[in-house]
N, C-alpha and C positions, 0 to 999 in steps of 0.2 A: 477337839482332840489335841493332845500334846504328844511329844516324843515318848514320854514314859508310858502313856496309855497304849500307844502303838506297840512298844516293846512288850507290854504285858499281854496284848492279844496274841502276839507272835509266840511268846513263851508258853501260853496256855493252849496253843495249837488251834486257835479259833480260825475259821475260814475267812479269807479276804477275797472279795469278788471284784474283778476289774472289768468294767463295762467299756467295751471298745479296746480290748486287749491286744488287737493285732497291729495297732499303730506303733511306729518305731520307738517312741519314748515310753509307751505303755508296756510293750513287751520287755523293754529293758528294766522297767520298774518291777514287772512280774518276776524276772530273773533275780533282781536284787533282793526282793522280799523272800523269795524261795531260798536264796543263799543265807539269809538271816535266820532261816528256820520256819518261815511262815507256811501255812497251808493255803496255797494260792489256787484260784480258779478264775474263769472269765468267760466272756461272751463277745462275739463280734458279728457284724452284719453279714459278712461274706467269708467264705473259705479262702485261704491264701497260703502260700508257702510259709509265712510267719506262723500261722495257726498250726500247720503241720509240725514245725520245729518246736513250738511250745508243748504240743502233745508228746513229742518225743522226749522232752525234758520232764515229763511227768506232771504237766499242768493241764487239767481238763478244760476244754474250751467248747462252749455251746455255740452253734451257728444260729443266729437270729436272737432277737431280744424278747424276753417274756418274764413275767413276775416269778415264775417257777424256777428260773435260772439261778436265783439267789441261794436256794437251798437253805443251809444253816449258817449263812454268812453273818459275821458279826460286824463287818465293815465293808462299805462299797466305795471304790475309787473309780472315777469316770474321767474320760478324756473331755477336753473343752468342747468338742463337737457334739457331745451327747446332751440333749435338752432335758429340761425338767419333766417333759411329757413322756419320756422314755418309760416303758412299763416297769423296768427294773428300778429306776429312780423313784417312781411313784410307789412301788412296793416297799422300798427301803424307807421312804418317808412314813408310810403307813405303819411300819414296824418300829418307827423311831430309831432306826439304825444311823450311825454317823455316816455321812456322805462327804467324801473329799474330792476336790479336783486333782487331776494328775500332778499339777505343779505344787499344790499344797502338800501332797504326799512326799514329793522330792524335797520340798522345803523342810519337812520334818526330818527326813533322813540326813540332810546336811548338818543338822545339829550334832551328829556323831563325828564330824570332821573338824580338825583344827583350822584348816584352810579350805576355802571354797572359792574357786575361780569360775565366775559365771559370765558367759560370752553372749552379749546382746547386740542387736543391730538389725536393720531391715534386710540386709543381705550380708553374706560372708561368714555367718556363724559356724556352719559345719566345717568349712575349710580351716578357719582359724582355730577352732577347738581341736581339729585333727592335727594341725601343726603343733599345737601345744602338747598334745598327747605324745607325738613322736619325740619331741625334744625332752619332755619330762621323763619318759621311759628311758631315753638314752642317758639321762642324768641319774638313773636309778632312784627316782623319787617315789616309785610304786604308786602312781595315782589311780584313783577310781575315775573312770571316764564314762560320760554319757554324751553321745554324739548322735546327730540326726541323720546318719547314713551308715553305710557299711565300710568301716575302716579296716583294711587288711591286717595291719599289725596287731589289732585286738580281736580280729575274727568276727566283727559285727559292729553293733552299736553300743555295747557295754563292756567295760573291763572293771572287774571288782578288785581293787587294790587294798592298801592299808588304810588306816583311819586318820592319817595325817592330812591328806590332800584329795579333794574331788574337783574335777574339771567338767563343766556341764554347759550345754547350750541353754540359752534363756530366751524364750519366745515371748514377744510382747502381746500376742493375740489374747484378747479378753483380760489383759493385764496379768497374764499367767506368771510372768517373771517377778512380779511383786510379792509372790509367795516364797521366793527363794531367799537364802540367807548368805549372800556373798561376803567374803572378806575382801575379794578383789572383783570389782565390777568393770567389765570391758564394754565400751560403747564404740562399735565399729562405724556406725552411720545411723542417721535417722531420716526416714523418708515416708511419703504418703503410702500407706498400705492398710489393709484390714479395715476398710471404710464401711464394712457392714457392722463394725463394732465401734470404732472411734468416730467421733462426730466431725472432727476437722483436724487441721495441722496442729492447732494449739492444744487439742486434746492428746494427740500423739506425743508432742514434746513434753507435756505435763507428766505423762506416764513414764517416759524415759528419765525425767528429772527425779521422780520418786525412786526409780531403780538406782540411779546414780547415788542417791542418798542412803541406800541400804547398808553399805559397808560401815563398820563401826568407826566412830571419829578417832578413836585411839587404835592405831595399827592397821586401819583399813586403807584401801587404795582404789582409785578410779583410773583406768587406762582409757584414754579417749582420743578420738580422731580430731586433731587440732585444726583441721582444714574443712570440717563440715559445719556450716553455719547453724544447722538445727541441733547438732551435738553441743555447740557452744551455748545455744539457748537453753538446752536441757541442763547444762552445768551451772547456769546462773543461780547464785545463792546456795550452791552446794559446797559446804565447807569441809570437803574431804581432800586428803592428799591426792594429787592428780599428776599423772604422767601423760603428756600429749605426744602422739606420733603423727607423722605425715611426711610428705616429700620435700617440704620447704625447709630453708635453713634455720628457721626460728623454732622448730619442733624439738622436744626433748630427745626423742628417738627418731632418727632420720637416716636416709641413704646417701651415700656418695659414690663416685666412680661407677655410675650406673651403666651397664652394658645390656643390650637386648639383641638376641639372635633368634629370628623366626618366632618371636612372641615370648621367648623364655628369658628371664631376667637374672643377671648377676650383679651384686652391689655390696659395698661395705655398709655395715650398720654401725652408726655412732649413737651411743647413749650418753647424754649430757656432756658431749664434746669429746668423749673417749671412744676409740675404736673398740667395738665389741666383737665383731667377727666379719667374715666375708661370706655372704649367702649366695648360693647358686640354686635357683628353683627348678624343680622338675615338673611343675605345673605352670602353664602359660598365663600371661596377662598382668597388666599393671595393677589390677585389683588384688592379685595374689601377692604382689610385692607389698602392698599396704597391709594385707592380712599378716604377712610375715613380720612386719614392723610391730604390729600389735602384739603378736606372740613373743617377739623379742623383748618388748617392754615388760611383759609379765615375768618372763624367765630371768631377765636381768634383776628384777626386784626380788625374785625368789632365790637369788644367789647361784643360778646356773651359770657356769663358766662359758665364755663365748665360744670356745672351741667345741664344747659339748653341744651347745645350741646349734652351731653350724653343722655338726655331724647329724644331729637329730633331724633338722630341717632338710638336710640333704637326702634323708631316707624317705621323706614324704613324697609319694608319687600320685597322690590324689585319693579321693573317696568315691564310693559308688554314686553315680548320677551327678557328679560335678566334673564337667569336661571329661567324661569317661569315654575312652576309645572302645568301641564295640567291635569293629572289624572293617571289612571292605565290602563294597557292592558295585559291580560293574566297573571296577577300577577306581571308584570313589572311596574315600575314607569316611566312615560313619562314626560320629560321636553322639553321646547322649548327655543332656544337661537338665538339671532341676529348675533352671531359671524360670520364674513365673511373674516377676515384677519388671517394669520397664527398665529400671536402672541395671538390674542383673542382665537382662537381655542385651542391652547396649554394651555393657562391659564384655560379655561373652562374644558377641558378634564382632566387636571391634578387635578383640584379641584374635579371633579366627581370621579376620581379614589381614592381620599382620603376619600370618604364618606361611605365606607363599603359595597358597592354593589358587587355582584359576578362578573358581567360583565358590561362593558359600551359599548353600541351599539350606534354608531353615524351615523345618516342619514343626509348627508351633501349635500347641493345644492350650488355649487360655484356661485359667483355673478360677472358677467361680464367676457367676453372673455379675455380682456386685463389684468385684474388682475390675472386670472388663468394662462396665459402664462408667465407673468413677475415674478410671485412668485410660479412657478410650483413645484420646489424642496422643497420650504418652506412649501407649502401645504401638500406635501407627508409626510414630517417629522412630521408636526403637527397632521395630521390625524392618524398617526401610534400610537399615544397615546391611541386611542380607542382599545378595544379588538376586535371589529368588525366594520369596516368602510363600509358604504353603500353609494355609490356616485350616486346622481340623476343628470340629465343633467343640464348643465349650464343655469342659469337665465340671459337672454341677457341684461335686463334693457335698457340702452340707446344705445346699440351697435349692430353692425352686425358682423357676424362671419368671418371676413376677414382672421383671423389666422387659420381657419379650425381646431379648437381645440374642443375636446369632453371630458366630464368627464370620459369616458372609458379609455383615455390615463392616466389620473390621477389614476384611480383605478388599472391599470396595474402596476403602480409604487409602490403601497402599498401592502405589504404582506397580503394575505387573504382578501383583499377588494373585494367588489362586485359592479358592475355597474348595475343600473336599469334605463331604458329609461324614465319611468314615475312614477307618484305617486301610481298608482294602483299596479304596480310591486313592488314598495317599501313596500306598505302595505302587499302584499302577502308574501314578504320575512319575514316581522315581524310576520305575522300569523304562518309561518312555523318554526320560530326560537326563538321568545321571550318566556321567561319563568320566573317564580317567582324568585326574587332576582336580576333581571337585571335592569339597568338604561338605558333608551332609550332617546337619544337626537334627536330632529329634529332641524337642524342648518343651518343658512344662512340668508342673507338679502333679499331674494326674497319671493316667496310664499310657501316655504316649510312648514310653520306653518299650512297649510291646510291639511297636511297629518294626523294630529291627528283626524280631522273630519271623515276621512275614517276609522280610527281605532275605533273611538267611535261608528260608525254606526254598528259595529259588535256586540256591547254589547246587 
Protein backbone atom coordinates (compact mmCIF):
# COMPACT_ATOMS: atom_id res chain seq x y z
CA UNK A 1 0.00 0.00 0.00
CA UNK A 2 1.20 3.54 -0.75
CA UNK A 3 0.14 7.01 0.40
CA UNK A 4 -2.11 7.55 -2.62
CA UNK A 5 -3.96 4.27 -1.97
CA UNK A 6 -4.50 5.26 1.66
CA UNK A 7 -5.85 8.65 0.63
CA UNK A 8 -8.16 6.95 -1.85
CA UNK A 9 -9.61 4.67 0.85
CA UNK A 10 -10.19 7.71 3.04
CA UNK A 11 -11.85 9.73 0.27
CA UNK A 12 -14.14 6.79 -0.57
CA UNK A 13 -15.26 6.49 3.06
CA UNK A 14 -13.97 2.93 3.37
CA UNK A 15 -13.64 1.62 6.93
CA UNK A 16 -10.16 1.39 8.49
CA UNK A 17 -9.87 -1.04 11.39
CA UNK A 18 -7.22 -0.57 14.11
CA UNK A 19 -6.39 -3.75 16.02
CA UNK A 20 -5.09 -2.77 19.47
CA UNK A 21 -6.52 0.74 19.17
CA UNK A 22 -6.14 1.60 22.88
CA UNK A 23 -2.35 1.99 22.79
CA UNK A 24 -0.98 5.52 23.00
CA UNK A 25 0.36 5.63 19.42
CA UNK A 26 -2.56 3.68 17.99
CA UNK A 27 -5.21 5.97 19.42
CA UNK A 28 -3.24 8.96 18.14
CA UNK A 29 -3.24 7.32 14.72
CA UNK A 30 -6.99 6.76 14.97
CA UNK A 31 -7.55 10.44 15.68
CA UNK A 32 -5.25 11.46 12.84
CA UNK A 33 -7.08 9.25 10.33
CA UNK A 34 -10.43 10.51 11.57
CA UNK A 35 -9.20 14.10 11.14
CA UNK A 36 -8.28 13.25 7.53
CA UNK A 37 -11.87 12.12 6.95
CA UNK A 38 -11.50 8.36 7.39
CA UNK A 39 -14.17 6.05 8.75
CA UNK A 40 -12.27 4.61 11.73
CA UNK A 41 -13.13 1.67 13.96
CA UNK A 42 -11.10 -0.58 16.24
CA UNK A 43 -10.75 -3.28 18.84
CA UNK A 44 -8.74 -3.74 22.01
CA UNK A 45 -8.16 -6.51 24.51
CA UNK A 46 -9.44 -4.58 27.54
CA UNK A 47 -11.65 -1.63 28.33
CA UNK A 48 -9.75 1.49 29.40
CA UNK A 49 -10.18 5.27 29.73
CA UNK A 50 -8.58 5.54 26.28
CA UNK A 51 -11.34 3.38 24.82
CA UNK A 52 -13.97 5.55 26.49
CA UNK A 53 -12.39 8.66 25.01
CA UNK A 54 -12.23 7.14 21.52
CA UNK A 55 -15.93 6.27 21.69
CA UNK A 56 -16.72 9.83 22.77
CA UNK A 57 -14.91 10.99 19.64
CA UNK A 58 -17.21 8.86 17.50
CA UNK A 59 -14.84 5.93 16.95
CA UNK A 60 -16.53 2.56 17.67
CA UNK A 61 -14.32 0.18 19.66
CA UNK A 62 -15.01 -3.51 20.26
CA UNK A 63 -13.62 -5.10 23.43
CA UNK A 64 -11.96 -8.40 22.62
CA UNK A 65 -10.62 -9.72 19.33
CA UNK A 66 -12.74 -11.69 16.86
CA UNK A 67 -12.99 -12.08 13.09
CA UNK A 68 -16.38 -10.38 13.10
CA UNK A 69 -14.86 -7.17 14.46
CA UNK A 70 -13.62 -6.28 10.99
CA UNK A 71 -17.07 -5.68 9.57
CA UNK A 72 -16.69 -4.05 6.15
CA UNK A 73 -13.13 -2.87 6.77
CA UNK A 74 -10.99 -2.27 3.69
CA UNK A 75 -7.72 -1.88 5.64
CA UNK A 76 -6.41 -3.27 8.93
CA UNK A 77 -3.71 -1.56 10.98
CA UNK A 78 -2.23 -3.40 13.95
CA UNK A 79 0.10 -2.55 16.79
CA UNK A 80 3.42 -4.39 16.93
CA UNK A 81 2.23 -6.49 19.89
CA UNK A 82 -0.61 -8.08 17.84
CA UNK A 83 0.58 -11.45 16.43
CA UNK A 84 -0.29 -13.10 13.13
CA UNK A 85 -2.46 -15.56 15.07
CA UNK A 86 -4.86 -12.81 16.16
CA UNK A 87 -8.28 -13.75 14.71
CA UNK A 88 -8.71 -10.32 13.14
CA UNK A 89 -5.37 -10.59 11.35
CA UNK A 90 -6.20 -14.11 10.21
CA UNK A 91 -9.55 -12.89 8.87
CA UNK A 92 -7.91 -9.97 7.09
CA UNK A 93 -5.46 -12.36 5.41
CA UNK A 94 -8.33 -14.66 4.42
CA UNK A 95 -10.12 -11.71 2.78
CA UNK A 96 -6.83 -10.56 1.19
CA UNK A 97 -7.14 -7.15 2.88
CA UNK A 98 -4.02 -5.01 3.26
CA UNK A 99 -2.56 -5.25 6.78
CA UNK A 100 -0.21 -2.52 7.98
CA UNK A 101 1.88 -2.25 11.12
CA UNK A 102 1.24 0.90 13.13
CA UNK A 103 4.65 2.30 12.20
CA UNK A 104 4.04 1.61 8.50
CA UNK A 105 0.85 3.65 8.68
CA UNK A 106 2.65 6.54 10.38
CA UNK A 107 5.38 6.28 7.75
CA UNK A 108 2.80 6.68 4.99
CA UNK A 109 1.31 9.72 6.72
CA UNK A 110 4.75 11.32 7.00
CA UNK A 111 4.83 11.55 3.21
CA UNK A 112 2.37 14.41 3.55
CA UNK A 113 4.88 16.59 5.45
CA UNK A 114 7.87 18.59 4.21
CA UNK A 115 9.87 18.01 7.41
CA UNK A 116 9.69 14.97 9.70
CA UNK A 117 11.69 14.94 12.94
CA UNK A 118 11.81 11.39 14.34
CA UNK A 119 13.24 10.91 17.84
CA UNK A 120 14.81 7.52 18.58
CA UNK A 121 16.76 6.04 21.47
CA UNK A 122 16.53 3.37 24.12
CA UNK A 123 15.32 6.04 26.54
CA UNK A 124 14.44 9.72 26.57
CA UNK A 125 12.21 9.72 23.46
CA UNK A 126 9.06 11.02 25.12
CA UNK A 127 10.80 13.79 27.08
CA UNK A 128 12.83 14.99 24.09
CA UNK A 129 9.85 14.90 21.73
CA UNK A 130 7.87 16.88 24.30
CA UNK A 131 10.62 19.47 24.67
CA UNK A 132 10.69 19.85 20.89
CA UNK A 133 6.92 20.25 20.81
CA UNK A 134 7.00 23.03 23.42
CA UNK A 135 9.79 24.91 21.63
CA UNK A 136 8.31 24.56 18.12
CA UNK A 137 4.90 25.69 19.34
CA UNK A 138 6.53 28.69 20.98
CA UNK A 139 8.17 29.42 17.62
CA UNK A 140 4.75 29.23 15.88
CA UNK A 141 5.93 26.38 13.63
CA UNK A 142 2.48 24.72 13.92
CA UNK A 143 3.91 21.18 14.25
CA UNK A 144 1.97 17.97 14.13
CA UNK A 145 3.14 16.06 17.23
CA UNK A 146 2.93 12.37 18.10
CA UNK A 147 4.33 11.64 21.56
CA UNK A 148 4.23 8.55 23.76
CA UNK A 149 2.64 10.22 26.77
CA UNK A 150 0.17 12.85 27.85
CA UNK A 151 1.70 16.27 27.17
CA UNK A 152 -0.40 19.02 28.79
CA UNK A 153 0.27 21.71 26.18
CA UNK A 154 -1.28 19.55 23.43
CA UNK A 155 -3.91 17.94 25.67
CA UNK A 156 -2.74 14.36 25.16
CA UNK A 157 -0.46 12.40 22.84
CA UNK A 158 -1.38 13.99 19.49
CA UNK A 159 -1.49 17.48 18.07
CA UNK A 160 -2.63 17.92 14.48
CA UNK A 161 -0.90 20.92 12.94
CA UNK A 162 -0.01 22.09 9.47
CA UNK A 163 1.57 20.08 6.68
CA UNK A 164 5.08 21.52 6.99
CA UNK A 165 6.41 19.71 10.07
CA UNK A 166 5.73 16.55 12.05
CA UNK A 167 7.61 15.56 15.22
CA UNK A 168 7.25 11.95 16.33
CA UNK A 169 8.71 9.35 18.65
CA UNK A 170 10.39 6.51 16.79
CA UNK A 171 10.50 3.17 18.62
CA UNK A 172 13.03 0.51 17.65
CA UNK A 173 10.96 -2.49 18.81
CA UNK A 174 10.54 -4.91 15.89
CA UNK A 175 12.39 -2.33 13.75
CA UNK A 176 9.24 -0.20 13.75
CA UNK A 177 11.14 3.05 13.25
CA UNK A 178 12.54 1.78 9.94
CA UNK A 179 9.07 2.38 8.46
CA UNK A 180 9.30 6.10 9.26
CA UNK A 181 10.46 8.75 6.78
CA UNK A 182 12.55 11.23 8.79
CA UNK A 183 14.20 14.25 7.30
CA UNK A 184 15.80 14.64 10.74
CA UNK A 185 16.75 11.48 12.65
CA UNK A 186 17.58 11.94 16.34
CA UNK A 187 19.66 9.26 18.11
CA UNK A 188 19.58 9.90 21.85
CA UNK A 189 21.30 6.68 22.93
CA UNK A 190 21.56 3.00 22.03
CA UNK A 191 21.29 0.29 24.67
CA UNK A 192 20.47 -3.35 25.17
CA UNK A 193 16.69 -3.72 25.16
CA UNK A 194 13.87 -5.63 23.45
CA UNK A 195 15.95 -8.80 23.50
CA UNK A 196 12.80 -10.81 22.80
CA UNK A 197 13.24 -9.41 19.28
CA UNK A 198 16.86 -8.35 18.78
CA UNK A 199 19.44 -11.14 18.80
CA UNK A 200 22.27 -9.22 20.42
CA UNK A 201 24.00 -5.84 20.70
CA UNK A 202 25.26 -6.03 17.11
CA UNK A 203 21.68 -6.54 15.89
CA UNK A 204 20.48 -3.49 17.85
CA UNK A 205 23.30 -1.29 16.54
CA UNK A 206 22.55 -2.45 12.99
CA UNK A 207 18.92 -1.40 13.39
CA UNK A 208 19.90 2.08 14.61
CA UNK A 209 22.39 2.36 11.74
CA UNK A 210 19.60 1.76 9.25
CA UNK A 211 17.48 4.38 11.03
CA UNK A 212 20.33 6.92 10.91
CA UNK A 213 20.58 6.40 7.15
CA UNK A 214 16.87 7.12 6.51
CA UNK A 215 17.11 10.92 6.10
CA UNK A 216 17.82 11.99 2.50
CA UNK A 217 21.45 12.60 1.57
CA UNK A 218 20.50 16.03 0.27
CA UNK A 219 19.01 18.17 3.01
CA UNK A 220 18.67 15.42 5.61
CA UNK A 221 20.16 15.55 9.10
CA UNK A 222 21.18 13.21 11.93
CA UNK A 223 21.29 14.61 15.48
CA UNK A 224 23.32 12.19 17.58
CA UNK A 225 24.65 11.71 21.10
CA UNK A 226 28.37 12.16 20.52
CA UNK A 227 29.28 10.54 23.85
CA UNK A 228 27.46 7.23 23.40
CA UNK A 229 29.81 4.59 21.96
CA UNK A 230 27.00 2.50 20.50
CA UNK A 231 25.56 5.59 18.79
CA UNK A 232 28.98 6.13 17.23
CA UNK A 233 28.96 2.53 16.04
CA UNK A 234 25.52 3.08 14.53
CA UNK A 235 26.78 6.15 12.68
CA UNK A 236 29.75 4.33 11.12
CA UNK A 237 29.46 4.47 7.33
CA UNK A 238 26.38 6.73 7.44
CA UNK A 239 27.15 9.63 5.11
CA UNK A 240 24.46 12.00 6.36
CA UNK A 241 25.05 15.49 7.72
CA UNK A 242 25.41 15.06 11.47
CA UNK A 243 25.20 17.31 14.52
CA UNK A 244 26.58 15.76 17.70
CA UNK A 245 25.47 16.82 21.17
CA UNK A 246 26.89 16.04 24.59
CA UNK A 247 28.40 17.42 27.76
CA UNK A 248 32.01 17.51 26.61
CA UNK A 249 33.87 20.38 24.92
CA UNK A 250 34.25 18.58 21.56
CA UNK A 251 30.52 18.34 20.87
CA UNK A 252 28.80 20.55 18.29
CA UNK A 253 26.04 21.35 20.78
CA UNK A 254 27.17 21.46 24.39
CA UNK A 255 26.49 23.14 27.77
CA UNK A 256 28.61 25.62 29.70
CA UNK A 257 28.20 27.38 33.07
CA UNK A 258 26.26 24.42 34.42
CA UNK A 259 24.46 24.97 37.72
CA UNK A 260 22.45 22.35 39.61
CA UNK A 261 20.11 22.99 42.53
CA UNK A 262 18.26 20.04 44.08
CA UNK A 263 18.54 18.10 40.84
CA UNK A 264 17.37 20.91 38.53
CA UNK A 265 19.85 22.18 35.93
CA UNK A 266 20.53 25.60 34.42
CA UNK A 267 23.16 25.99 31.71
CA UNK A 268 24.21 27.89 28.61
CA UNK A 269 23.78 26.06 25.31
CA UNK A 270 26.47 26.58 22.68
CA UNK A 271 25.91 25.55 19.06
CA UNK A 272 29.12 25.32 17.04
CA UNK A 273 30.90 27.66 19.42
CA UNK A 274 28.19 30.34 19.51
CA UNK A 275 25.93 31.00 22.49
CA UNK A 276 22.41 29.87 21.60
CA UNK A 277 20.54 30.44 24.86
CA UNK A 278 20.46 29.99 28.62
CA UNK A 279 18.31 27.00 29.60
CA UNK A 280 16.67 26.50 32.98
CA UNK A 281 14.92 23.13 33.25
CA UNK A 282 11.78 22.48 35.24
CA UNK A 283 12.30 18.72 35.05
CA UNK A 284 15.17 17.29 37.12
CA UNK A 285 18.18 15.21 36.16
CA UNK A 286 21.33 15.30 34.07
CA UNK A 287 19.60 13.05 31.53
CA UNK A 288 17.08 15.84 30.89
CA UNK A 289 19.94 18.27 30.29
CA UNK A 290 21.15 15.90 27.54
CA UNK A 291 17.62 15.65 26.14
CA UNK A 292 17.45 19.44 26.04
CA UNK A 293 20.73 19.56 24.10
CA UNK A 294 19.29 17.19 21.50
CA UNK A 295 16.17 19.35 21.19
CA UNK A 296 18.32 22.47 20.91
CA UNK A 297 20.33 20.93 18.05
CA UNK A 298 17.13 20.24 16.09
CA UNK A 299 15.67 23.69 16.74
CA UNK A 300 18.94 25.44 15.89
CA UNK A 301 18.98 23.65 12.53
CA UNK A 302 15.32 24.51 11.90
CA UNK A 303 16.10 28.20 12.44
CA UNK A 304 14.36 28.65 15.80
CA UNK A 305 15.96 31.69 17.54
CA UNK A 306 17.71 30.95 20.83
CA UNK A 307 15.46 33.19 22.90
CA UNK A 308 12.39 31.41 21.52
CA UNK A 309 13.85 27.99 22.26
CA UNK A 310 14.70 29.16 25.77
CA UNK A 311 11.13 30.33 26.35
CA UNK A 312 9.63 27.15 24.95
CA UNK A 313 11.90 24.89 26.97
CA UNK A 314 11.12 26.93 30.06
CA UNK A 315 7.45 26.07 29.59
CA UNK A 316 8.10 22.33 29.65
CA UNK A 317 7.18 20.94 33.06
CA UNK A 318 7.09 17.27 32.15
CA UNK A 319 4.81 14.69 30.61
CA UNK A 320 2.58 12.04 32.14
CA UNK A 321 4.47 9.16 33.79
CA UNK A 322 7.89 10.81 33.40
CA UNK A 323 9.01 11.91 36.89
CA UNK A 324 5.40 12.92 37.45
CA UNK A 325 4.53 14.22 40.90
CA UNK A 326 1.32 12.51 42.06
CA UNK A 327 0.87 13.89 45.58
CA UNK A 328 1.80 13.04 49.14
CA UNK A 329 1.30 10.06 51.43
CA UNK A 330 1.98 10.09 55.17
CA UNK A 331 4.17 13.16 54.66
CA UNK A 332 6.21 11.52 51.85
CA UNK A 333 6.15 12.89 48.30
CA UNK A 334 5.00 10.37 45.66
CA UNK A 335 6.25 10.39 42.06
CA UNK A 336 5.43 8.07 39.19
CA UNK A 337 7.80 7.17 36.36
CA UNK A 338 7.66 5.00 33.24
CA UNK A 339 11.30 3.85 33.61
CA UNK A 340 11.53 0.15 32.77
CA UNK A 341 15.12 -0.25 31.51
CA UNK A 342 18.12 -0.34 33.89
CA UNK A 343 19.67 2.80 32.35
CA UNK A 344 16.42 4.71 32.84
CA UNK A 345 16.03 3.44 36.40
CA UNK A 346 19.61 4.45 37.25
CA UNK A 347 19.17 7.94 35.82
CA UNK A 348 15.85 8.48 37.61
CA UNK A 349 17.00 7.17 40.99
CA UNK A 350 20.28 9.09 40.90
CA UNK A 351 18.33 12.23 40.13
CA UNK A 352 15.98 11.49 43.03
CA UNK A 353 18.94 11.03 45.38
CA UNK A 354 20.20 14.51 44.43
CA UNK A 355 16.95 16.25 45.38
CA UNK A 356 17.51 16.44 49.13
CA UNK A 357 15.02 13.84 50.41
CA UNK A 358 15.87 11.69 53.43
CA UNK A 359 15.18 8.37 51.69
CA UNK A 360 14.19 7.21 48.22
CA UNK A 361 11.74 4.29 48.22
CA UNK A 362 11.22 2.70 44.81
CA UNK A 363 8.27 0.37 44.14
CA UNK A 364 9.25 -1.21 40.83
CA UNK A 365 7.22 -3.46 38.53
CA UNK A 366 9.44 -5.17 35.92
CA UNK A 367 8.03 -5.13 32.39
CA UNK A 368 8.12 -8.42 30.44
CA UNK A 369 9.76 -11.68 31.45
CA UNK A 370 12.32 -11.60 28.63
CA UNK A 371 13.66 -8.16 29.62
CA UNK A 372 13.88 -9.19 33.27
CA UNK A 373 15.86 -12.34 32.40
CA UNK A 374 18.18 -10.77 29.83
CA UNK A 375 19.04 -7.71 31.99
CA UNK A 376 18.71 -9.36 35.40
CA UNK A 377 22.06 -8.22 36.86
CA UNK A 378 21.67 -4.75 35.35
CA UNK A 379 18.26 -4.38 37.04
CA UNK A 380 19.74 -5.45 40.38
CA UNK A 381 22.51 -2.81 40.11
CA UNK A 382 20.10 -0.08 39.00
CA UNK A 383 17.57 -0.70 41.78
CA UNK A 384 20.35 -0.71 44.37
CA UNK A 385 20.41 3.08 43.92
CA UNK A 386 17.19 3.25 45.97
CA UNK A 387 17.39 3.32 49.75
CA UNK A 388 14.55 0.80 49.78
CA UNK A 389 13.54 -1.25 46.72
CA UNK A 390 10.11 -2.89 46.69
CA UNK A 391 9.59 -5.37 43.84
CA UNK A 392 6.08 -6.08 42.56
CA UNK A 393 5.46 -9.08 40.34
CA UNK A 394 6.44 -8.85 36.67
CA UNK A 395 3.98 -7.27 34.22
CA UNK A 396 3.65 -9.84 31.44
CA UNK A 397 2.54 -7.50 28.61
CA UNK A 398 2.74 -9.54 25.41
CA UNK A 399 4.56 -12.57 26.89
CA UNK A 400 4.05 -15.85 28.70
CA UNK A 401 6.40 -16.86 31.49
CA UNK A 402 8.34 -19.59 29.70
CA UNK A 403 11.46 -18.57 31.67
CA UNK A 404 9.68 -19.17 35.02
CA UNK A 405 11.08 -15.93 36.38
CA UNK A 406 9.64 -13.94 39.30
CA UNK A 407 10.39 -10.55 40.79
CA UNK A 408 11.21 -12.42 44.00
CA UNK A 409 14.42 -13.65 42.37
CA UNK A 410 15.35 -10.05 41.60
CA UNK A 411 14.49 -8.89 45.12
CA UNK A 412 16.74 -11.61 46.55
CA UNK A 413 19.64 -10.15 44.54
CA UNK A 414 19.24 -6.60 45.95
CA UNK A 415 20.35 -5.92 49.55
CA UNK A 416 17.39 -4.99 51.71
CA UNK A 417 14.85 -5.31 48.88
CA UNK A 418 11.33 -6.56 49.51
CA UNK A 419 9.11 -8.67 47.24
CA UNK A 420 5.33 -8.04 47.22
CA UNK A 421 3.01 -10.24 45.14
CA UNK A 422 0.38 -7.55 44.54
CA UNK A 423 -0.42 -3.87 44.80
CA UNK A 424 -2.34 -4.20 48.06
CA UNK A 425 0.74 -5.71 49.71
CA UNK A 426 2.84 -2.90 48.23
CA UNK A 427 0.43 -0.32 49.62
CA UNK A 428 0.55 -1.98 53.04
CA UNK A 429 4.34 -1.88 53.01
CA UNK A 430 4.21 1.86 52.36
CA UNK A 431 1.61 2.35 55.08
CA UNK A 432 3.99 0.65 57.49
CA UNK A 433 7.21 2.37 56.39
CA UNK A 434 6.60 5.74 54.65
CA UNK A 435 7.38 8.82 56.66
CA UNK A 436 7.85 12.57 56.17
CA UNK A 437 10.97 13.42 54.17
CA UNK A 438 10.75 10.33 51.96
CA UNK A 439 10.46 10.33 48.19
CA UNK A 440 8.38 7.38 46.95
CA UNK A 441 8.53 6.23 43.34
CA UNK A 442 6.05 3.96 41.62
CA UNK A 443 8.03 2.83 38.60
CA UNK A 444 7.58 0.66 35.51
CA UNK A 445 5.89 0.46 32.11
CA UNK A 446 2.94 -1.67 33.26
CA UNK A 447 0.06 -0.71 35.55
CA UNK A 448 2.10 0.17 38.66
CA UNK A 449 0.80 3.75 38.39
CA UNK A 450 -2.46 2.44 39.87
CA UNK A 451 -0.74 1.98 43.23
CA UNK A 452 -1.10 5.68 44.01
CA UNK A 453 -4.89 5.33 43.83
CA UNK A 454 -4.71 2.78 46.65
CA UNK A 455 -2.60 5.14 48.72
CA UNK A 456 -4.84 8.12 47.97
CA UNK A 457 -7.84 6.15 49.17
CA UNK A 458 -6.29 6.13 52.65
CA UNK A 459 -6.52 9.91 52.91
